[in-house]
N, C-alpha and C positions, 0 to 999 in steps of 0.2 A: 867525484873528487879524486884527484891524482896525488898520491904520495910519492914525491920525486925521490926521496931518500931510498925507499925500498922498491921502487918501480912496481907499485901495486895499485889496484883500484878497489873501492869499497862496493860490496855487493848488497843486494836487497836484504839478504839474510844477516848482514853484519860481518860476513867473512871478508877479510882482506885478501884479494886474489892477486898473487904475484905473477908478473909476466915471465919471470925466470924461476925455475925450480918448482913449478906447480905440481901438485899430486892429486890423488883421488880425494884427499881431505878437503881440497878447495872446490870440489864439485858437488852440488846437490840439486835435486829435482826442483825444489822451490825456486832457486835462482834461475835455472833454465826456463821454467815456465814464466816467471815474472818478467825477466828481461826480454825474452823473445816476444811476449804478448804486447809489450810497449814499443817494440822496434818495428817501424814500418818498412815494408818492401819497397824496392825501386827508389831508394833514397827519398821517399816521401812524395814521389811524382804521381802517385795514383789518384784517380778521380775521387775515390773515397778511401778511407783508411783500410789497409789490409796488412796485417802483421806477419812477421816471420813465423810466429806460432801458427797462424791460420794457414800459411804456406806449407808448414810441416804437416798439418792435418790434411791438407789437400793432397800432398804427396802420398800420405798413407791411404787416402781414399782411392787414389789411382792405382796403388799397389793392389788393393783389394779388387778393384774393377778389372784389372788385367790378370786376375786369377793366379797371382803369385803371392797371395796373402798369407804366407807362412810367417811364423813368429819373428824369425830373424830379419827377413826382408822388411817387415812392418816396423820393427825397432830401428833398423838402419834408416828407413824413410823418416821416421819421427825425430831421429837424432842427427840427421845429416847436416843440419845447420846449428846444432847445439853450441858449437864453438863461438857462434855469434853473440852469445851472452856476454862475452868479454871483448870480442873483436868488432861488433856491430855488423851490419850487412854491407860489407865493402863492395862497391861497384866493381864489376869484372875488369874494366879498363885500368882501374887503380891497382887491382891485384897484379895485373900484368907488369905495371911499372915497378912494383916492389918485389917481384920474384928475384931470387928464390926465398927471400926472408919470410914473406907472408906464407908461402906454401909450406915451409918447414914448421912455422908456428901453428898453422891450421892442422897439419899432420900430427904434431906433438899433442895438441889439445884433443884431437879426435881419439888418439890412442889412450889418453888418460880417461876420457869419457867412456870409451868402450870398456876399459878396465873397471871403472866405477860400477858399471852396470853388468859386468861379467858377460860381455858380448864379444864373440870372436871377431876380430877385424875382418872386413870384407875382403874376399879374394877378387881377382881381376874381373871375373864374370859378374860378381855382385856389384862391384864398383860401376861397371858399365851399365848395368840395369838401373841402379839408383841415379846415375847421371842422365839416362834416358828419361826416367820418371821426372827428374828435376827440370829437364828441358820441356817436357810436355806441360808441366805445371806452369813454367814461365810463359809458354805460348797461351795457355788458358787464361792466365792472369793478364797478359798483355791485351788480349781480346776483350776481357771483361772490364779492366780498370785503366787502361792507357789509351791515348789517342790512337785512332785506327791506323794512322801512318806509321806509328811505332810498331804495331802488330804486324803490318805488312813487311816492314823492313826486317824484323826479327824472324818472321816465318820464311821469308825469301822463297815464296812459292811452295813451301812445304805444306802438304795437306794432311799431315799426320797429327791432327788435333786430338787432344784428350777426349775420352768418351763422356766426361762430365765437366761441368763448370765449377769454378771455385765457390766455396760457401763462406760468407761472412757471418760472424757471430758477435754477440755482446761480449765484452772483455771477460767477465767472470765465467760465461758459458764456455768460451774457448779454453780458458784455463782448466775448467773442470773436465771437459771432454779429453783434453790432452793428458791430464793426470790420470784419468780413468783408463785411457788406452795404454799408456806406458805401464802402469802398475798391473793391469790385467795381463798384458803380454809377458811381463817379467814373472808374474805368478804362474802363468801357464807354462812358461819355459823352465820353471823351477830354477830361476837364476839365484846365484849365491848370496845376493844382497837382500835382506828382508825389507819389506815395505817401509818399516819404520826408519830405515837408515838411508833411504834414497833422497 
């Protein structure tokens, strides 16, 4: 439900999330998990349901598989689409149409999310690495869940396929795994936010 007066939306937690002036008080782990777990990738075009939450877990799996499974890179992979809890999974062509507005909104949301979880924003090398992981995940998902013609078009002859296929989960299982991974990584990193406040 949209509140036109204050330009905010109602979250699963009951928080009213404003699109202007949002802070770390408007972000919590429960909302990220709930909203991303019910948001389908590829604008719902997949052969079977595959959520943004499952995509985030897949990206984390790939970070681990490519031997860069340090805490920060894994957290960046798990949270790289967390802004979609309020923006949804906007198709790339639509993002291009609304640049730079969408890009700035995504950037601002990401900065607040990093602040909430006490994560240093990624440097250029880390951004490039997560972007590469995201692309590998996209190709793996295209091959697994989309018509083969879509996979061929997106791969464009690229043979750099991910080492593992995406995994689908029952809704509650995906939510539990994501929560466990995030909290475990935050605890191991001794991040400044206690588990009770995320």
